[in-house]
mmCIF file of the N, C-alpha and C atoms, coordinates in Angstrom:
data_MODEL
# 
_entry.id   MODEL 
# 
loop_
_atom_site.group_PDB 
_atom_site.id 
_atom_site.type_symbol 
_atom_site.label_atom_id 
_atom_site.label_alt_id 
_atom_site.label_comp_id 
_atom_site.label_asym_id 
_atom_site.label_entity_id 
_atom_site.label_seq_id 
_atom_site.pdbx_PDB_ins_code 
_atom_site.Cartn_x 
_atom_site.Cartn_y 
_atom_site.Cartn_z 
_atom_site.occupancy 
_atom_site.B_iso_or_equiv 
_atom_site.pdbx_formal_charge 
_atom_site.auth_seq_id 
_atom_site.auth_comp_id 
_atom_site.auth_asym_id 
_atom_site.auth_atom_id 
_atom_site.pdbx_PDB_model_num 
ATOM 1   N N  . MET A 1 1  ? 161.834 129.646 74.168 1.00 0.00 ? 1  MET A N  1 
ATOM 2   C CA . MET A 1 1  ? 161.512 128.348 73.621 1.00 0.00 ? 1  MET A CA 1 
ATOM 3   C C  . MET A 1 1  ? 162.379 128.120 72.386 1.00 0.00 ? 1  MET A C  1 
ATOM 4   N N  . SER A 1 2  ? 163.005 126.964 72.322 1.00 0.00 ? 2  SER A N  1 
ATOM 5   C CA . SER A 1 2  ? 163.883 126.670 71.192 1.00 0.00 ? 2  SER A CA 1 
ATOM 6   C C  . SER A 1 2  ? 163.059 126.335 69.951 1.00 0.00 ? 2  SER A C  1 
ATOM 7   N N  . ALA A 1 3  ? 163.717 126.337 68.820 1.00 0.00 ? 3  ALA A N  1 
ATOM 8   C CA . ALA A 1 3  ? 163.048 126.038 67.559 1.00 0.00 ? 3  ALA A CA 1 
ATOM 9   C C  . ALA A 1 3  ? 162.493 124.621 67.563 1.00 0.00 ? 3  ALA A C  1 
ATOM 10  N N  . HIS A 1 4  ? 163.242 123.713 68.158 1.00 0.00 ? 4  HIS A N  1 
ATOM 11  C CA . HIS A 1 4  ? 162.784 122.326 68.211 1.00 0.00 ? 4  HIS A CA 1 
ATOM 12  C C  . HIS A 1 4  ? 161.517 122.194 69.061 1.00 0.00 ? 4  HIS A C  1 
ATOM 13  N N  . ALA A 1 5  ? 161.493 122.828 70.212 1.00 0.00 ? 5  ALA A N  1 
ATOM 14  C CA . ALA A 1 5  ? 160.321 122.774 71.089 1.00 0.00 ? 5  ALA A CA 1 
ATOM 15  C C  . ALA A 1 5  ? 159.110 123.414 70.407 1.00 0.00 ? 5  ALA A C  1 
ATOM 16  N N  . LEU A 1 6  ? 159.337 124.493 69.683 1.00 0.00 ? 6  LEU A N  1 
ATOM 17  C CA . LEU A 1 6  ? 158.253 125.151 68.947 1.00 0.00 ? 6  LEU A CA 1 
ATOM 18  C C  . LEU A 1 6  ? 157.708 124.222 67.865 1.00 0.00 ? 6  LEU A C  1 
ATOM 19  N N  . TYR A 1 7  ? 158.595 123.533 67.161 1.00 0.00 ? 7  TYR A N  1 
ATOM 20  C CA . TYR A 1 7  ? 158.195 122.587 66.123 1.00 0.00 ? 7  TYR A CA 1 
ATOM 21  C C  . TYR A 1 7  ? 157.367 121.448 66.725 1.00 0.00 ? 7  TYR A C  1 
ATOM 22  N N  . VAL A 1 8  ? 157.812 120.895 67.837 1.00 0.00 ? 8  VAL A N  1 
ATOM 23  C CA . VAL A 1 8  ? 157.099 119.797 68.478 1.00 0.00 ? 8  VAL A CA 1 
ATOM 24  C C  . VAL A 1 8  ? 155.736 120.268 68.974 1.00 0.00 ? 8  VAL A C  1 
ATOM 25  N N  . ALA A 1 9  ? 155.678 121.429 69.594 1.00 0.00 ? 9  ALA A N  1 
ATOM 26  C CA . ALA A 1 9  ? 154.408 121.961 70.088 1.00 0.00 ? 9  ALA A CA 1 
ATOM 27  C C  . ALA A 1 9  ? 153.435 122.209 68.926 1.00 0.00 ? 9  ALA A C  1 
ATOM 28  N N  . ALA A 1 10 ? 153.934 122.734 67.829 1.00 0.00 ? 10 ALA A N  1 
ATOM 29  C CA . ALA A 1 10 ? 153.077 122.969 66.664 1.00 0.00 ? 10 ALA A CA 1 
ATOM 30  C C  . ALA A 1 10 ? 152.575 121.649 66.088 1.00 0.00 ? 10 ALA A C  1 
ATOM 31  N N  . ALA A 1 11 ? 153.429 120.645 66.029 1.00 0.00 ? 11 ALA A N  1 
ATOM 32  C CA . ALA A 1 11 ? 153.028 119.339 65.507 1.00 0.00 ? 11 ALA A CA 1 
ATOM 33  C C  . ALA A 1 11 ? 151.937 118.725 66.379 1.00 0.00 ? 11 ALA A C  1 
ATOM 34  N N  . TYR A 1 12 ? 152.095 118.792 67.689 1.00 0.00 ? 12 TYR A N  1 
ATOM 35  C CA . TYR A 1 12 ? 151.068 118.272 68.589 1.00 0.00 ? 12 TYR A CA 1 
ATOM 36  C C  . TYR A 1 12 ? 149.777 119.073 68.457 1.00 0.00 ? 12 TYR A C  1 
ATOM 37  N N  . GLY A 1 13 ? 149.880 120.378 68.330 1.00 0.00 ? 13 GLY A N  1 
ATOM 38  C CA . GLY A 1 13 ? 148.695 121.220 68.189 1.00 0.00 ? 13 GLY A CA 1 
ATOM 39  C C  . GLY A 1 13 ? 147.928 120.911 66.919 1.00 0.00 ? 13 GLY A C  1 
ATOM 40  N N  . ILE A 1 14 ? 148.647 120.800 65.811 1.00 0.00 ? 14 ILE A N  1 
ATOM 41  C CA . ILE A 1 14 ? 147.997 120.479 64.540 1.00 0.00 ? 14 ILE A CA 1 
ATOM 42  C C  . ILE A 1 14 ? 147.351 119.100 64.601 1.00 0.00 ? 14 ILE A C  1 
ATOM 43  N N  . THR A 1 15 ? 148.036 118.142 65.200 1.00 0.00 ? 15 THR A N  1 
ATOM 44  C CA . THR A 1 15 ? 147.491 116.792 65.336 1.00 0.00 ? 15 THR A CA 1 
ATOM 45  C C  . THR A 1 15 ? 146.215 116.808 66.166 1.00 0.00 ? 15 THR A C  1 
ATOM 46  N N  . ALA A 1 16 ? 146.199 117.553 67.247 1.00 0.00 ? 16 ALA A N  1 
ATOM 47  C CA . ALA A 1 16 ? 145.010 117.640 68.100 1.00 0.00 ? 16 ALA A CA 1 
ATOM 48  C C  . ALA A 1 16 ? 143.840 118.252 67.338 1.00 0.00 ? 16 ALA A C  1 
ATOM 49  N N  . VAL A 1 17 ? 144.100 119.284 66.554 1.00 0.00 ? 17 VAL A N  1 
ATOM 50  C CA . VAL A 1 17 ? 143.036 119.932 65.768 1.00 0.00 ? 17 VAL A CA 1 
ATOM 51  C C  . VAL A 1 17 ? 142.486 118.960 64.719 1.00 0.00 ? 17 VAL A C  1 
ATOM 52  N N  . VAL A 1 18 ? 143.361 118.249 64.040 1.00 0.00 ? 18 VAL A N  1 
ATOM 53  C CA . VAL A 1 18 ? 142.927 117.292 63.018 1.00 0.00 ? 18 VAL A CA 1 
ATOM 54  C C  . VAL A 1 18 ? 142.110 116.165 63.644 1.00 0.00 ? 18 VAL A C  1 
ATOM 55  N N  . LEU A 1 19 ? 142.575 115.627 64.755 1.00 0.00 ? 19 LEU A N  1 
ATOM 56  C CA . LEU A 1 19 ? 141.839 114.553 65.422 1.00 0.00 ? 19 LEU A CA 1 
ATOM 57  C C  . LEU A 1 19 ? 140.478 115.036 65.922 1.00 0.00 ? 19 LEU A C  1 
ATOM 58  N N  . ALA A 1 20 ? 140.417 116.225 66.465 1.00 0.00 ? 20 ALA A N  1 
ATOM 59  C CA . ALA A 1 20 ? 139.141 116.777 66.915 1.00 0.00 ? 20 ALA A CA 1 
ATOM 60  C C  . ALA A 1 20 ? 138.194 116.960 65.730 1.00 0.00 ? 20 ALA A C  1 
ATOM 61  N N  . GLY A 1 21 ? 138.717 117.396 64.601 1.00 0.00 ? 21 GLY A N  1 
ATOM 62  C CA . GLY A 1 21 ? 137.899 117.536 63.397 1.00 0.00 ? 21 GLY A CA 1 
ATOM 63  C C  . GLY A 1 21 ? 137.361 116.201 62.915 1.00 0.00 ? 21 GLY A C  1 
ATOM 64  N N  . LEU A 1 22 ? 138.200 115.179 62.939 1.00 0.00 ? 22 LEU A N  1 
ATOM 65  C CA . LEU A 1 22 ? 137.754 113.848 62.525 1.00 0.00 ? 22 LEU A CA 1 
ATOM 66  C C  . LEU A 1 22 ? 136.677 113.301 63.453 1.00 0.00 ? 22 LEU A C  1 
ATOM 67  N N  . VAL A 1 23 ? 136.851 113.470 64.751 1.00 0.00 ? 23 VAL A N  1 
ATOM 68  C CA . VAL A 1 23 ? 135.844 113.009 65.713 1.00 0.00 ? 23 VAL A CA 1 
ATOM 69  C C  . VAL A 1 23 ? 134.532 113.754 65.483 1.00 0.00 ? 23 VAL A C  1 
ATOM 70  N N  . GLY A 1 24 ? 134.600 115.050 65.273 1.00 0.00 ? 24 GLY A N  1 
ATOM 71  C CA . GLY A 1 24 ? 133.394 115.832 64.995 1.00 0.00 ? 24 GLY A CA 1 
ATOM 72  C C  . GLY A 1 24 ? 132.703 115.375 63.732 1.00 0.00 ? 24 GLY A C  1 
ATOM 73  N N  . TRP A 1 25 ? 133.465 115.115 62.687 1.00 0.00 ? 25 TRP A N  1 
ATOM 74  C CA . TRP A 1 25 ? 132.915 114.656 61.413 1.00 0.00 ? 25 TRP A CA 1 
ATOM 75  C C  . TRP A 1 25 ? 132.226 113.298 61.595 1.00 0.00 ? 25 TRP A C  1 
ATOM 76  N N  . ILE A 1 26 ? 132.852 112.402 62.335 1.00 0.00 ? 26 ILE A N  1 
ATOM 77  C CA . ILE A 1 26 ? 132.277 111.079 62.575 1.00 0.00 ? 26 ILE A CA 1 
ATOM 78  C C  . ILE A 1 26 ? 130.969 111.199 63.356 1.00 0.00 ? 26 ILE A C  1 
ATOM 79  N N  . LEU A 1 27 ? 130.931 112.057 64.355 1.00 0.00 ? 27 LEU A N  1 
ATOM 80  C CA . LEU A 1 27 ? 129.709 112.211 65.150 1.00 0.00 ? 27 LEU A CA 1 
ATOM 81  C C  . LEU A 1 27 ? 128.574 112.812 64.320 1.00 0.00 ? 27 LEU A C  1 
ATOM 82  N N  . LEU A 1 28 ? 128.880 113.787 63.481 1.00 0.00 ? 28 LEU A N  1 
ATOM 83  C CA . LEU A 1 28 ? 127.859 114.368 62.614 1.00 0.00 ? 28 LEU A CA 1 
ATOM 84  C C  . LEU A 1 28 ? 127.354 113.341 61.601 1.00 0.00 ? 28 LEU A C  1 
ATOM 85  N N  . ASP A 1 29 ? 128.267 112.545 61.055 1.00 0.00 ? 29 ASP A N  1 
ATOM 86  C CA . ASP A 1 29 ? 127.876 111.523 60.088 1.00 0.00 ? 29 ASP A CA 1 
ATOM 87  C C  . ASP A 1 29 ? 127.032 110.449 60.761 1.00 0.00 ? 29 ASP A C  1 
ATOM 88  N N  . GLN A 1 30 ? 127.376 110.081 61.983 1.00 0.00 ? 30 GLN A N  1 
ATOM 89  C CA . GLN A 1 30 ? 126.596 109.085 62.717 1.00 0.00 ? 30 GLN A CA 1 
ATOM 90  C C  . GLN A 1 30 ? 125.167 109.590 62.921 1.00 0.00 ? 30 GLN A C  1 
ATOM 91  N N  . ARG A 1 31 ? 125.027 110.837 63.281 1.00 0.00 ? 31 ARG A N  1 
ATOM 92  C CA . ARG A 1 31 ? 123.702 111.416 63.490 1.00 0.00 ? 31 ARG A CA 1 
ATOM 93  C C  . ARG A 1 31 ? 122.891 111.376 62.195 1.00 0.00 ? 31 ARG A C  1 
ATOM 94  N N  . ALA A 1 32 ? 123.531 111.693 61.067 1.00 0.00 ? 32 ALA A N  1 
ATOM 95  C CA . ALA A 1 32 ? 122.840 111.671 59.785 1.00 0.00 ? 32 ALA A CA 1 
ATOM 96  C C  . ALA A 1 32 ? 122.428 110.251 59.397 1.00 0.00 ? 32 ALA A C  1 
ATOM 97  N N  . ARG A 1 33 ? 123.309 109.270 59.619 1.00 0.00 ? 33 ARG A N  1 
ATOM 98  C CA . ARG A 1 33 ? 122.966 107.879 59.273 1.00 0.00 ? 33 ARG A CA 1 
ATOM 99  C C  . ARG A 1 33 ? 121.822 107.367 60.143 1.00 0.00 ? 33 ARG A C  1 
ATOM 100 N N  . LYS A 1 34 ? 121.805 107.720 61.438 1.00 0.00 ? 34 LYS A N  1 
ATOM 101 C CA . LYS A 1 34 ? 120.717 107.302 62.320 1.00 0.00 ? 34 LYS A CA 1 
ATOM 102 C C  . LYS A 1 34 ? 119.399 107.911 61.864 1.00 0.00 ? 34 LYS A C  1 
ATOM 103 N N  . ARG A 1 35 ? 119.441 109.180 61.431 1.00 0.00 ? 35 ARG A N  1 
ATOM 104 C CA . ARG A 1 35 ? 118.237 109.846 60.948 1.00 0.00 ? 35 ARG A CA 1 
ATOM 105 C C  . ARG A 1 35 ? 117.731 109.154 59.680 1.00 0.00 ? 35 ARG A C  1 
ATOM 106 N N  . GLU A 1 36 ? 118.635 108.824 58.758 1.00 0.00 ? 36 GLU A N  1 
ATOM 107 C CA . GLU A 1 36 ? 118.248 108.124 57.531 1.00 0.00 ? 36 GLU A CA 1 
ATOM 108 C C  . GLU A 1 36 ? 117.665 106.753 57.846 1.00 0.00 ? 36 GLU A C  1 
ATOM 109 N N  . LEU A 1 37 ? 118.262 106.046 58.775 1.00 0.00 ? 37 LEU A N  1 
ATOM 110 C CA . LEU A 1 37 ? 117.775 104.725 59.159 1.00 0.00 ? 37 LEU A CA 1 
ATOM 111 C C  . LEU A 1 37 ? 116.378 104.825 59.776 1.00 0.00 ? 37 LEU A C  1 
ATOM 112 N N  . ALA A 1 38 ? 116.151 105.818 60.602 1.00 0.00 ? 38 ALA A N  1 
ATOM 113 C CA . ALA A 1 38 ? 114.835 106.003 61.206 1.00 0.00 ? 38 ALA A CA 1 
ATOM 114 C C  . ALA A 1 38 ? 113.791 106.313 60.136 1.00 0.00 ? 38 ALA A C  1 
ATOM 115 N N  . GLU A 1 39 ? 114.158 107.125 59.138 1.00 0.00 ? 39 GLU A N  1 
ATOM 116 C CA . GLU A 1 39 ? 113.231 107.432 58.042 1.00 0.00 ? 39 GLU A CA 1 
ATOM 117 C C  . GLU A 1 39 ? 112.899 106.177 57.239 1.00 0.00 ? 39 GLU A C  1 
ATOM 118 N N  . LEU A 1 40 ? 113.889 105.350 56.964 1.00 0.00 ? 40 LEU A N  1 
ATOM 119 C CA . LEU A 1 40 ? 113.649 104.114 56.220 1.00 0.00 ? 40 LEU A CA 1 
ATOM 120 C C  . LEU A 1 40 ? 112.763 103.162 57.016 1.00 0.00 ? 40 LEU A C  1 
ATOM 121 N N  . GLU A 1 41 ? 113.025 103.021 58.300 1.00 0.00 ? 41 GLU A N  1 
ATOM 122 C CA . GLU A 1 41 ? 112.213 102.138 59.129 1.00 0.00 ? 41 GLU A CA 1 
ATOM 123 C C  . GLU A 1 41 ? 110.780 102.655 59.240 1.00 0.00 ? 41 GLU A C  1 
ATOM 124 N N  . ALA A 1 42 ? 110.602 103.967 59.299 1.00 0.00 ? 42 ALA A N  1 
ATOM 125 C CA . ALA A 1 42 ? 109.262 104.548 59.352 1.00 0.00 ? 42 ALA A CA 1 
ATOM 126 C C  . ALA A 1 42 ? 108.515 104.313 58.037 1.00 0.00 ? 42 ALA A C  1 
ATOM 127 N N  . ALA A 1 43 ? 109.252 104.217 56.929 1.00 0.00 ? 43 ALA A N  1 
ATOM 128 C CA . ALA A 1 43 ? 108.637 103.970 55.623 1.00 0.00 ? 43 ALA A CA 1 
ATOM 129 C C  . ALA A 1 43 ? 108.340 102.491 55.400 1.00 0.00 ? 43 ALA A C  1 
ATOM 130 N N  . GLY A 1 44 ? 108.716 101.647 56.330 1.00 0.00 ? 44 GLY A N  1 
ATOM 131 C CA . GLY A 1 44 ? 108.417 100.233 56.213 1.00 0.00 ? 44 GLY A CA 1 
ATOM 132 C C  . GLY A 1 44 ? 109.568 99.377  55.727 1.00 0.00 ? 44 GLY A C  1 
ATOM 133 N N  . VAL A 1 45 ? 110.682 99.975  55.435 1.00 0.00 ? 45 VAL A N  1 
ATOM 134 C CA . VAL A 1 45 ? 111.851 99.215  55.001 1.00 0.00 ? 45 VAL A CA 1 
ATOM 135 C C  . VAL A 1 45 ? 112.480 98.584  56.236 1.00 0.00 ? 45 VAL A C  1 
ATOM 136 N N  . ARG A 1 46 ? 112.748 97.296  56.162 1.00 0.00 ? 46 ARG A N  1 
ATOM 137 C CA . ARG A 1 46 ? 113.317 96.584  57.299 1.00 0.00 ? 46 ARG A CA 1 
ATOM 138 C C  . ARG A 1 46 ? 114.731 96.119  56.983 1.00 0.00 ? 46 ARG A C  1 
ATOM 139 N N  . ARG A 1 47 ? 115.480 95.833  58.012 1.00 0.00 ? 47 ARG A N  1 
ATOM 140 C CA . ARG A 1 47 ? 116.850 95.358  57.867 1.00 0.00 ? 47 ARG A CA 1 
ATOM 141 C C  . ARG A 1 47 ? 116.853 93.887  57.475 1.00 0.00 ? 47 ARG A C  1 
ATOM 142 N N  . ARG A 1 48 ? 117.866 93.481  56.723 1.00 0.00 ? 48 ARG A N  1 
ATOM 143 C CA . ARG A 1 48 ? 117.985 92.075  56.347 1.00 0.00 ? 48 ARG A CA 1 
ATOM 144 C C  . ARG A 1 48 ? 118.176 91.198  57.579 1.00 0.00 ? 48 ARG A C  1 
ATOM 145 N N  . SER A 1 49 ? 118.811 91.737  58.602 1.00 0.00 ? 49 SER A N  1 
ATOM 146 C CA . SER A 1 49 ? 119.032 90.958  59.817 1.00 0.00 ? 49 SER A CA 1 
ATOM 147 C C  . SER A 1 49 ? 117.753 90.771  60.621 1.00 0.00 ? 49 SER A C  1 
ATOM 148 N N  . ASP A 1 50 ? 116.677 91.442  60.234 1.00 0.00 ? 50 ASP A N  1 
ATOM 149 C CA . ASP A 1 50 ? 115.385 91.360  60.920 1.00 0.00 ? 50 ASP A CA 1 
ATOM 150 C C  . ASP A 1 50 ? 114.472 90.310  60.294 1.00 0.00 ? 50 ASP A C  1 
ATOM 151 N N  . LYS A 1 51 ? 115.004 89.316  59.598 1.00 0.00 ? 51 LYS A N  1 
ATOM 152 C CA . LYS A 1 51 ? 114.188 88.337  58.891 1.00 0.00 ? 51 LYS A CA 1 
ATOM 153 C C  . LYS A 1 51 ? 113.244 87.572  59.807 1.00 0.00 ? 51 LYS A C  1 
ATOM 154 N N  . GLY A 1 52 ? 113.680 87.302  61.029 1.00 0.00 ? 52 GLY A N  1 
ATOM 155 C CA . GLY A 1 52 ? 112.865 86.522  61.953 1.00 0.00 ? 52 GLY A CA 1 
ATOM 156 C C  . GLY A 1 52 ? 111.718 87.314  62.554 1.00 0.00 ? 52 GLY A C  1 
ATOM 157 N N  . ALA A 1 53 ? 111.773 88.618  62.531 1.00 0.00 ? 53 ALA A N  1 
ATOM 158 C CA . ALA A 1 53 ? 110.743 89.449  63.141 1.00 0.00 ? 53 ALA A CA 1 
ATOM 159 C C  . ALA A 1 53 ? 109.525 89.557  62.228 1.00 0.00 ? 53 ALA A C  1 
ATOM 160 N N  . LYS A 1 54 ? 108.352 89.490  62.820 1.00 0.00 ? 54 LYS A N  1 
ATOM 161 C CA . LYS A 1 54 ? 107.104 89.616  62.073 1.00 0.00 ? 54 LYS A CA 1 
ATOM 162 C C  . LYS A 1 54 ? 106.673 91.079  62.079 1.00 0.00 ? 54 LYS A C  1 
ATOM 163 N N  . PRO A 1 55 ? 106.256 91.615  60.926 1.00 0.00 ? 55 PRO A N  1 
ATOM 164 C CA . PRO A 1 55 ? 105.820 93.029  60.869 1.00 0.00 ? 55 PRO A CA 1 
ATOM 165 C C  . PRO A 1 55 ? 104.485 93.261  61.552 1.00 0.00 ? 55 PRO A C  1 
# 
C-alpha cells in the first residue's frame, strides 16, 4: 500500500470514528432531553404550544 493510499484510508477511518461518536452523542443527548421533558410534564409543567389543551 502506498503512502497516499494509507493517508486516505486513515482519513476515512478517522472521519468514520468521529461521525459515529457524534451520532452516539446526539442519541444519548436525545434520550436525556426526553427524560427531562417527561419529568417536567409529570410535574405539571406544560409546553407553551399546548395553550389550547385543557388540563
